[in-house]
N, CA, C, O and the ligand as a Tripos MOL2 file, in Angstrom:
@<TRIPOS>MOLECULE
protein
  233   231    59     0     0
PROTEIN
NO_CHARGES

@<TRIPOS>ATOM
      1 N          30.3780   42.9120   -0.6810 N.3       1 MET1
      2 CA         31.0760   41.9400   -1.5160 C.3       1 MET1
      3 C          30.4670   41.8890   -2.9220 C.2       1 MET1
      4 O          29.2490   41.8140   -3.0840 O.2       1 MET1
      5 N          31.2940   41.9300   -3.8800 N.am      2 ALA2
      6 CA         30.8180   41.8750   -5.2560 C.3       2 ALA2
      7 C          30.5240   40.4310   -5.6440 C.2       2 ALA2
      8 O          31.3270   39.5220   -5.4330 O.2       2 ALA2
      9 N          29.3670   40.2660   -6.2070 N.am      3 GLU3
     10 CA         29.0000   38.9270   -6.6580 C.3       3 GLU3
     11 C          29.3510   38.7910   -8.1330 C.2       3 GLU3
     12 O          28.8250   39.5020   -8.9890 O.2       3 GLU3
     13 N          30.2310   37.8820   -8.3930 N.am      4 LYS4
     14 CA         30.6590   37.6890   -9.7820 C.3       4 LYS4
     15 C          29.7710   36.6730  -10.4760 C.2       4 LYS4
     16 O          29.4700   35.6000   -9.9530 O.2       4 LYS4
     17 N          29.3720   37.0530  -11.6550 N.am      5 ARG5
     18 CA         28.6350   36.1040  -12.4910 C.3       5 ARG5
     19 C          29.6590   35.3520  -13.3140 C.2       5 ARG5
     20 O          30.2220   35.8690  -14.2780 O.2       5 ARG5
     21 N          29.8810   34.1250  -12.9080 N.am      6 GLN6
     22 CA         30.8570   33.3360  -13.6430 C.3       6 GLN6
     23 C          30.2710   32.8460  -14.9510 C.2       6 GLN6
     24 O          29.1180   32.4190  -15.0230 O.2       6 GLN6
     25 N          31.0870   32.9190  -15.9700 N.am      7 PHE7
     26 CA         30.6020   32.4370  -17.2570 C.3       7 PHE7
     27 C          31.6280   31.5440  -17.9110 C.2       7 PHE7
     28 O          32.7840   31.4530  -17.4970 O.2       7 PHE7
     29 N          31.1620   30.9010  -18.9320 N.am      8 LEU8
     30 CA         31.9760   29.9510  -19.6470 C.3       8 LEU8
     31 C          31.9170   30.2960  -21.1320 C.2       8 LEU8
     32 O          30.8450   30.5550  -21.6790 O.2       8 LEU8
     33 N          33.0550   30.2950  -21.7590 N.am      9 GLY9
     34 CA         33.0540   30.4840  -23.2030 C.3       9 GLY9
     35 C          32.6560   29.1800  -23.8700 C.2       9 GLY9
     36 O          33.1420   28.1110  -23.5000 O.2       9 GLY9
     37 N          31.7960   29.2670  -24.8250 N.am     10 ILE10
     38 CA         31.3160   28.0400  -25.4580 C.3      10 ILE10
     39 C          31.1200   28.2330  -26.9540 C.2      10 ILE10
     40 O          30.6770   29.2820  -27.4220 O.2      10 ILE10
     41 N          31.4620   27.1920  -27.6740 N.am     11 MET11
     42 CA         31.2530   27.2180  -29.1180 C.3      11 MET11
     43 C          30.0180   26.3950  -29.4210 C.2      11 MET11
     44 O          29.9570   25.1990  -29.1340 O.2      11 MET11
     45 N          29.0460   27.0530  -30.0010 N.am     12 PHE12
     46 CA         27.8260   26.3460  -30.3820 C.3      12 PHE12
     47 C          28.0300   25.7380  -31.7670 C.2      12 PHE12
     48 O          27.9970   26.4200  -32.7910 O.2      12 PHE12
     49 N          28.2370   24.4470  -31.7490 N.am     13 GLU13
     50 CA         28.5060   23.7400  -33.0030 C.3      13 GLU13
     51 C          27.3080   23.7540  -33.9310 C.2      13 GLU13
     52 O          27.4580   23.6400  -35.1480 O.2      13 GLU13
     53 N          26.1110   23.8930  -33.3590 N.am     14 CYS14
     54 CA         24.9010   23.8740  -34.1780 C.3      14 CYS14
     55 C          24.9090   25.0070  -35.1960 C.2      14 CYS14
     56 O          24.4420   24.8400  -36.3220 O.2      14 CYS14
     57 N          25.4450   26.1680  -34.7940 N.am     15 CYS15
     58 CA         25.4260   27.3280  -35.6860 C.3      15 CYS15
     59 C          26.8210   27.9000  -35.9060 C.2      15 CYS15
     60 O          26.9800   28.9060  -36.5970 O.2      15 CYS15
     61 N          27.8240   27.2650  -35.3220 N.am     16 HIS16
     62 CA         29.2040   27.7440  -35.4410 C.3      16 HIS16
     63 C          29.3500   29.1830  -34.9560 C.2      16 HIS16
     64 O          29.9570   30.0280  -35.6150 O.2      16 HIS16
     65 N          28.7830   29.4290  -33.8010 N.am     17 VAL17
     66 CA         28.9320   30.7430  -33.2000 C.3      17 VAL17
     67 C          29.4880   30.5890  -31.7870 C.2      17 VAL17
     68 O          29.2300   29.6070  -31.0920 O.2      17 VAL17
     69 N          30.2530   31.5900  -31.3960 N.am     18 TYR18
     70 CA         30.8340   31.5870  -30.0740 C.3      18 TYR18
     71 C          29.9670   32.4210  -29.1440 C.2      18 TYR18
     72 O          29.4760   33.4860  -29.5190 O.2      18 TYR18
     73 N          29.7860   31.9210  -27.9240 N.am     19 GLY19
     74 CA         28.9750   32.6760  -26.9820 C.3      19 GLY19
     75 C          29.3810   32.3760  -25.5540 C.2      19 GLY19
     76 O          30.3700   31.6880  -25.3000 O.2      19 GLY19
     77 N          28.6200   32.8930  -24.6490 N.am     20 ARG20
     78 CA         28.8860   32.6740  -23.2330 C.3      20 ARG20
     79 C          27.6510   32.1050  -22.5780 C.2      20 ARG20
     80 O          26.5210   32.4350  -22.9360 O.2      20 ARG20
     81 N          27.8930   31.2400  -21.6070 N.am     21 ILE21
     82 CA         26.7890   30.7470  -20.7920 C.3      21 ILE21
     83 C          27.1490   31.0080  -19.3390 C.2      21 ILE21
     84 O          28.3220   30.9990  -18.9660 O.2      21 ILE21
     85 N          26.1360   31.2390  -18.5310 N.am     22 TYR22
     86 CA         26.3570   31.6560  -17.1590 C.3      22 TYR22
     87 C          25.9490   30.5840  -16.1600 C.2      22 TYR22
     88 O          25.1040   29.7300  -16.4260 O.2      22 TYR22
     89 N          26.5790   30.6670  -15.0160 N.am     23 LYS23
     90 CA         26.2810   29.7290  -13.9390 C.3      23 LYS23
     91 C          24.8520   29.9110  -13.4530 C.2      23 LYS23
     92 O          24.3500   31.0320  -13.3670 O.2      23 LYS23
     93 N          24.2150   28.8130  -13.1420 N.am     24 ASN24
     94 CA         22.8440   28.9070  -12.6340 C.3      24 ASN24
     95 C          22.8620   29.2880  -11.1510 C.2      24 ASN24
     96 O          23.9210   29.3710  -10.5280 O.2      24 ASN24
     97 N          21.6790   29.5160  -10.6100 N.am     25 LYS25
     98 CA         21.5620   29.9650   -9.2130 C.3      25 LYS25
     99 C          22.1980   29.0000   -8.2380 C.2      25 LYS25
    100 O          22.8360   29.4020   -7.2650 O.2      25 LYS25
    101 N          22.0140   27.7290   -8.5140 N.am     26 GLU26
    102 CA         22.5140   26.7050   -7.6000 C.3      26 GLU26
    103 C          24.0250   26.5350   -7.7020 C.2      26 GLU26
    104 O          24.6560   25.9570   -6.8160 O.2      26 GLU26
    105 N          24.5950   27.0420   -8.7840 N.am     27 GLY27
    106 CA         26.0310   26.9000   -8.9770 C.3      27 GLY27
    107 C          26.4490   25.5040   -9.3850 C.2      27 GLY27
    108 O          27.6140   25.1330   -9.2500 O.2      27 GLY27
    109 N          25.5030   24.7330   -9.8840 N.am     28 THR28
    110 CA         25.7930   23.3510  -10.2470 C.3      28 THR28
    111 C          26.1270   23.1800  -11.7220 C.2      28 THR28
    112 O          26.7090   22.1740  -12.1290 O.2      28 THR28
    113 N          25.7550   24.1610  -12.5040 N.am     29 ALA29
    114 CA         25.9740   24.0350  -13.9440 C.3      29 ALA29
    115 C          25.9560   25.3980  -14.6090 C.2      29 ALA29
    116 O          25.4280   26.3720  -14.0710 O.2      29 ALA29
    117 N          26.5380   25.4390  -15.7770 N.am     30 TYR30
    118 CA         26.4480   26.6220  -16.6170 C.3      30 TYR30
    119 C          25.3190   26.3760  -17.6000 C.2      30 TYR30
    120 O          25.2310   25.3190  -18.2240 O.2      30 TYR30
    121 N          24.4620   27.3700  -17.7220 N.am     31 GLU31
    122 CA         23.3340   27.2000  -18.6220 C.3      31 GLU31
    123 C          23.1810   28.4060  -19.5290 C.2      31 GLU31
    124 O          23.4470   29.5430  -19.1400 O.2      31 GLU31
    125 N          22.7550   28.1330  -20.7230 N.am     32 GLY32
    126 CA         22.5410   29.2200  -21.6570 C.3      32 GLY32
    127 C          21.9160   28.7100  -22.9320 C.2      32 GLY32
    128 O          21.5560   27.5390  -23.0550 O.2      32 GLY32
    129 N          21.7960   29.6180  -23.8720 N.am     33 ARG33
    130 CA         21.1780   29.2600  -25.1380 C.3      33 ARG33
    131 C          22.0170   29.7730  -26.2880 C.2      33 ARG33
    132 O          22.6850   30.8030  -26.1940 O.2      33 ARG33
    133 N          21.9640   29.0390  -27.3550 N.am     34 CYS34
    134 CA         22.6260   29.4560  -28.5790 C.3      34 CYS34
    135 C          22.0030   30.7740  -29.0290 C.2      34 CYS34
    136 O          20.7790   30.8820  -29.1040 O.2      34 CYS34
    137 N          22.8290   31.7800  -29.3290 N.am     35 PRO35
    138 CA         22.2880   33.0830  -29.7320 C.3      35 PRO35
    139 C          21.5490   33.0610  -31.0630 C.2      35 PRO35
    140 O          20.7850   33.9760  -31.3700 O.2      35 PRO35
    141 N          21.7730   32.0340  -31.8400 N.am     36 LYS36
    142 CA         21.1400   31.9780  -33.1670 C.3      36 LYS36
    143 C          19.8770   31.1390  -33.1960 C.2      36 LYS36
    144 O          18.8230   31.5970  -33.6350 O.2      36 LYS36
    145 N          19.9940   29.8980  -32.7200 N.am     37 CYS37
    146 CA         18.8270   29.0150  -32.8150 C.3      37 CYS37
    147 C          18.1560   28.8010  -31.4600 C.2      37 CYS37
    148 O          17.1280   28.1280  -31.3750 O.2      37 CYS37
    149 N          18.7370   29.3740  -30.3940 N.am     38 PHE38
    150 CA         18.1690   29.3160  -29.0470 C.3      38 PHE38
    151 C          18.0840   27.9200  -28.4640 C.2      38 PHE38
    152 O          17.2670   27.6360  -27.5890 O.2      38 PHE38
    153 N          18.9500   27.0550  -28.9740 N.am     39 LYS39
    154 CA         19.0260   25.7210  -28.3910 C.3      39 LYS39
    155 C          19.6020   25.8380  -26.9850 C.2      39 LYS39
    156 O          20.5970   26.5260  -26.7620 O.2      39 LYS39
    157 N          18.9670   25.1610  -26.0510 N.am     40 HIS40
    158 CA         19.4220   25.2300  -24.6690 C.3      40 HIS40
    159 C          20.6120   24.3060  -24.4550 C.2      40 HIS40
    160 O          20.6280   23.1630  -24.9130 O.2      40 HIS40
    161 N          21.6090   24.8300  -23.7470 N.am     41 VAL41
    162 CA         22.7530   23.9980  -23.4000 C.3      41 VAL41
    163 C          23.0520   24.1500  -21.9090 C.2      41 VAL41
    164 O          22.7960   25.1940  -21.3090 O.2      41 VAL41
    165 N          23.5940   23.0920  -21.3350 N.am     42 SER42
    166 CA         24.0460   23.1890  -19.9550 C.3      42 SER42
    167 C          25.3070   22.3550  -19.7910 C.2      42 SER42
    168 O          25.4380   21.2700  -20.3580 O.2      42 SER42
    169 N          26.2290   22.8900  -19.0010 N.am     43 VAL43
    170 CA         27.4820   22.2020  -18.7290 C.3      43 VAL43
    171 C          27.6020   22.0700  -17.2230 C.2      43 VAL43
    172 O          27.5970   23.0660  -16.4990 O.2      43 VAL43
    173 N          27.7060   20.8650  -16.7680 N.am     44 ARG44
    174 CA         27.7740   20.6530  -15.3260 C.3      44 ARG44
    175 C          29.1240   21.1120  -14.7880 C.2      44 ARG44
    176 O          30.1620   20.9550  -15.4300 O.2      44 ARG44
    177 N          29.0740   21.6770  -13.6040 N.am     45 VAL45
    178 CA         30.2910   22.1280  -12.9460 C.3      45 VAL45
    179 C          30.8890   20.9540  -12.1770 C.2      45 VAL45
    180 O          30.2190   20.3120  -11.3690 O.2      45 VAL45
    181 N          32.1530   20.6950  -12.4470 N.am     46 GLY46
    182 CA         32.8120   19.5980  -11.7700 C.3      46 GLY46
    183 C          33.2700   19.9790  -10.3800 C.2      46 GLY46
    184 O          33.0840   21.1180   -9.9520 O.2      46 GLY46
    185 N          33.8570   19.0510   -9.6820 N.am     47 GLU47
    186 CA         34.3630   19.3140   -8.3390 C.3      47 GLU47
    187 C          35.4640   20.3650   -8.4030 C.2      47 GLU47
    188 O          36.4200   20.2480   -9.1710 O.2      47 GLU47
    189 N          35.3050   21.3910   -7.5780 N.am     48 GLY48
    190 CA         36.2960   22.4510   -7.5680 C.3      48 GLY48
    191 C          36.2360   23.3200   -8.8020 C.2      48 GLY48
    192 O          37.1520   24.0980   -9.0720 O.2      48 GLY48
    193 N          35.1730   23.1900   -9.5390 N.am     49 GLY49
    194 CA         35.0230   23.9960  -10.7460 C.3      49 GLY49
    195 C          35.6770   23.3190  -11.9330 C.2      49 GLY49
    196 O          36.5220   22.4350  -11.7890 O.2      49 GLY49
    197 N          35.2710   23.7510  -13.0810 N.am     50 THR50
    198 CA         35.8080   23.1630  -14.2950 C.3      50 THR50
    199 C          37.1670   23.7720  -14.6140 C.2      50 THR50
    200 O          37.3730   24.9750  -14.4530 O.2      50 THR50
    201 N          38.0670   22.9520  -15.0550 N.am     51 SER51
    202 CA         39.3820   23.4570  -15.4440 C.3      51 SER51
    203 C          39.3590   23.9080  -16.8930 C.2      51 SER51
    204 O          40.1380   24.7590  -17.3220 O.2      51 SER51
    205 N          38.4540   23.3150  -17.6150 N.am     52 ASN52
    206 CA         38.3000   23.6700  -19.0140 C.3      52 ASN52
    207 C          37.5490   24.9890  -19.1310 C.2      52 ASN52
    208 O          36.4740   25.1440  -18.5520 O.2      52 ASN52
    209 N          38.0940   25.9230  -19.8600 N.am     53 ARG53
    210 CA         37.4250   27.2070  -19.9970 C.3      53 ARG53
    211 C          36.5580   27.2640  -21.2470 C.2      53 ARG53
    212 O          35.7170   28.1510  -21.3910 O.2      53 ARG53
    213 N          36.7640   26.3350  -22.1280 N.am     54 PHE54
    214 CA         36.0040   26.3750  -23.3720 C.3      54 PHE54
    215 C          35.3220   25.0350  -23.6380 C.2      54 PHE54
    216 O          35.9050   23.9630  -23.4740 O.2      54 PHE54
    217 N          34.1190   25.1400  -24.0360 N.am     55 PHE55
    218 CA         33.3360   23.9430  -24.3150 C.3      55 PHE55
    219 C          32.6840   24.0490  -25.6730 C.2      55 PHE55
    220 O          32.5240   25.1270  -26.2450 O.2      55 PHE55
    221 N          32.3200   22.8890  -26.1590 N.am     56 LYS56
    222 CA         31.5790   22.8560  -27.4070 C.3      56 LYS56
    223 C          30.2210   22.2500  -27.1590 C.2      56 LYS56
    224 O          30.0940   21.2430  -26.4620 O.2      56 LYS56
    225 N          29.2210   22.8560  -27.7240 N.am     57 ALA57
    226 CA         27.8750   22.3340  -27.6100 C.3      57 ALA57
    227 C          27.4720   21.7520  -28.9490 C.2      57 ALA57
    228 O          27.5830   22.4090  -29.9840 O.2      57 ALA57
    229 N          27.0080   20.5300  -28.9220 N.am     58 TYR58
    230 CA         26.6210   19.8860  -30.1750 C.3      58 TYR58
    231 C          25.1060   19.8060  -30.3370 C.2      58 TYR58
    232 O          24.6200   19.2900  -31.3430 O.2      58 TYR58
    233 ZN         22.5040   27.0580  -32.7050 Zn       59 ZN59
@<TRIPOS>BOND
     1     1     2 1
     2     2     3 1
     3     3     4 2
     4     3     5 am
     5     5     6 1
     6     6     7 1
     7     7     8 2
     8     7     9 am
     9     9    10 1
    10    10    11 1
    11    11    12 2
    12    11    13 am
    13    13    14 1
    14    14    15 1
    15    15    16 2
    16    15    17 am
    17    17    18 1
    18    18    19 1
    19    19    20 2
    20    19    21 am
    21    21    22 1
    22    22    23 1
    23    23    24 2
    24    23    25 am
    25    25    26 1
    26    26    27 1
    27    27    28 2
    28    27    29 am
    29    29    30 1
    30    30    31 1
    31    31    32 2
    32    31    33 am
    33    33    34 1
    34    34    35 1
    35    35    36 2
    36    35    37 am
    37    37    38 1
    38    38    39 1
    39    39    40 2
    40    39    41 am
    41    41    42 1
    42    42    43 1
    43    43    44 2
    44    43    45 am
    45    45    46 1
    46    46    47 1
    47    47    48 2
    48    47    49 am
    49    49    50 1
    50    50    51 1
    51    51    52 2
    52    51    53 am
    53    53    54 1
    54    54    55 1
    55    55    56 2
    56    55    57 am
    57    57    58 1
    58    58    59 1
    59    59    60 2
    60    59    61 am
    61    61    62 1
    62    62    63 1
    63    63    64 2
    64    63    65 am
    65    65    66 1
    66    66    67 1
    67    67    68 2
    68    67    69 am
    69    69    70 1
    70    70    71 1
    71    71    72 2
    72    71    73 am
    73    73    74 1
    74    74    75 1
    75    75    76 2
    76    75    77 am
    77    77    78 1
    78    78    79 1
    79    79    80 2
    80    79    81 am
    81    81    82 1
    82    82    83 1
    83    83    84 2
    84    83    85 am
    85    85    86 1
    86    86    87 1
    87    87    88 2
    88    87    89 am
    89    89    90 1
    90    90    91 1
    91    91    92 2
    92    91    93 am
    93    93    94 1
    94    94    95 1
    95    95    96 2
    96    95    97 am
    97    97    98 1
    98    98    99 1
    99    99   100 2
   100    99   101 am
   101   101   102 1
   102   102   103 1
   103   103   104 2
   104   103   105 am
   105   105   106 1
   106   106   107 1
   107   107   108 2
   108   107   109 am
   109   109   110 1
   110   110   111 1
   111   111   112 2
   112   111   113 am
   113   113   114 1
   114   114   115 1
   115   115   116 2
   116   115   117 am
   117   117   118 1
   118   118   119 1
   119   119   120 2
   120   119   121 am
   121   121   122 1
   122   122   123 1
   123   123   124 2
   124   123   125 am
   125   125   126 1
   126   126   127 1
   127   127   128 2
   128   127   129 am
   129   129   130 1
   130   130   131 1
   131   131   132 2
   132   131   133 am
   133   133   134 1
   134   134   135 1
   135   135   136 2
   136   135   137 am
   137   137   138 1
   138   138   139 1
   139   139   140 2
   140   139   141 am
   141   141   142 1
   142   142   143 1
   143   143   144 2
   144   143   145 am
   145   145   146 1
   146   146   147 1
   147   147   148 2
   148   147   149 am
   149   149   150 1
   150   150   151 1
   151   151   152 2
   152   151   153 am
   153   153   154 1
   154   154   155 1
   155   155   156 2
   156   155   157 am
   157   157   158 1
   158   158   159 1
   159   159   160 2
   160   159   161 am
   161   161   162 1
   162   162   163 1
   163   163   164 2
   164   163   165 am
   165   165   166 1
   166   166   167 1
   167   167   168 2
   168   167   169 am
   169   169   170 1
   170   170   171 1
   171   171   172 2
   172   171   173 am
   173   173   174 1
   174   174   175 1
   175   175   176 2
   176   175   177 am
   177   177   178 1
   178   178   179 1
   179   179   180 2
   180   179   181 am
   181   181   182 1
   182   182   183 1
   183   183   184 2
   184   183   185 am
   185   185   186 1
   186   186   187 1
   187   187   188 2
   188   187   189 am
   189   189   190 1
   190   190   191 1
   191   191   192 2
   192   191   193 am
   193   193   194 1
   194   194   195 1
   195   195   196 2
   196   195   197 am
   197   197   198 1
   198   198   199 1
   199   199   200 2
   200   199   201 am
   201   201   202 1
   202   202   203 1
   203   203   204 2
   204   203   205 am
   205   205   206 1
   206   206   207 1
   207   207   208 2
   208   207   209 am
   209   209   210 1
   210   210   211 1
   211   211   212 2
   212   211   213 am
   213   213   214 1
   214   214   215 1
   215   215   216 2
   216   215   217 am
   217   217   218 1
   218   218   219 1
   219   219   220 2
   220   219   221 am
   221   221   222 1
   222   222   223 1
   223   223   224 2
   224   223   225 am
   225   225   226 1
   226   226   227 1
   227   227   228 2
   228   227   229 am
   229   229   230 1
   230   230   231 1
   231   231   232 2
@<TRIPOS>SUBSTRUCTURE
     1 MET1         2 RESIDUE 1 A MET
     2 ALA2         6 RESIDUE 1 A ALA
     3 GLU3        10 RESIDUE 1 A GLU
     4 LYS4        14 RESIDUE 1 A LYS
     5 ARG5        18 RESIDUE 1 A ARG
     6 GLN6        22 RESIDUE 1 A GLN
     7 PHE7        26 RESIDUE 1 A PHE
     8 LEU8        30 RESIDUE 1 A LEU
     9 GLY9        34 RESIDUE 1 A GLY
    10 ILE10       38 RESIDUE 1 A ILE
    11 MET11       42 RESIDUE 1 A MET
    12 PHE12       46 RESIDUE 1 A PHE
    13 GLU13       50 RESIDUE 1 A GLU
    14 CYS14       54 RESIDUE 1 A CYS
    15 CYS15       58 RESIDUE 1 A CYS
    16 HIS16       62 RESIDUE 1 A HIS
    17 VAL17       66 RESIDUE 1 A VAL
    18 TYR18       70 RESIDUE 1 A TYR
    19 GLY19       74 RESIDUE 1 A GLY
    20 ARG20       78 RESIDUE 1 A ARG
    21 ILE21       82 RESIDUE 1 A ILE
    22 TYR22       86 RESIDUE 1 A TYR
    23 LYS23       90 RESIDUE 1 A LYS
    24 ASN24       94 RESIDUE 1 A ASN
    25 LYS25       98 RESIDUE 1 A LYS
    26 GLU26      102 RESIDUE 1 A GLU
    27 GLY27      106 RESIDUE 1 A GLY
    28 THR28      110 RESIDUE 1 A THR
    29 ALA29      114 RESIDUE 1 A ALA
    30 TYR30      118 RESIDUE 1 A TYR
    31 GLU31      122 RESIDUE 1 A GLU
    32 GLY32      126 RESIDUE 1 A GLY
    33 ARG33      130 RESIDUE 1 A ARG
    34 CYS34      134 RESIDUE 1 A CYS
    35 PRO35      138 RESIDUE 1 A PRO
    36 LYS36      142 RESIDUE 1 A LYS
    37 CYS37      146 RESIDUE 1 A CYS
    38 PHE38      150 RESIDUE 1 A PHE
    39 LYS39      154 RESIDUE 1 A LYS
    40 HIS40      158 RESIDUE 1 A HIS
    41 VAL41      162 RESIDUE 1 A VAL
    42 SER42      166 RESIDUE 1 A SER
    43 VAL43      170 RESIDUE 1 A VAL
    44 ARG44      174 RESIDUE 1 A ARG
    45 VAL45      178 RESIDUE 1 A VAL
    46 GLY46      182 RESIDUE 1 A GLY
    47 GLU47      186 RESIDUE 1 A GLU
    48 GLY48      190 RESIDUE 1 A GLY
    49 GLY49      194 RESIDUE 1 A GLY
    50 THR50      198 RESIDUE 1 A THR
    51 SER51      202 RESIDUE 1 A SER
    52 ASN52      206 RESIDUE 1 A ASN
    53 ARG53      210 RESIDUE 1 A ARG
    54 PHE54      214 RESIDUE 1 A PHE
    55 PHE55      218 RESIDUE 1 A PHE
    56 LYS56      222 RESIDUE 1 A LYS
    57 ALA57      226 RESIDUE 1 A ALA
    58 TYR58      230 RESIDUE 1 A TYR
    59 ZN59       233 GROUP 0 **** ****
């Protein structure tokens, strides 16, 4: 079985750059860092997964 790394498209408002963040091991949240300033962001996964495909990090 192929294990898919689920990711989320995210706009980092801090630097106005678009990037991706990936689901953590526990599958409870998407976590990643801004590619420019390396600010850590996390987006919690809602019940049944998030319906929103795009998020903004402030
Ligand atoms: Zn940034």
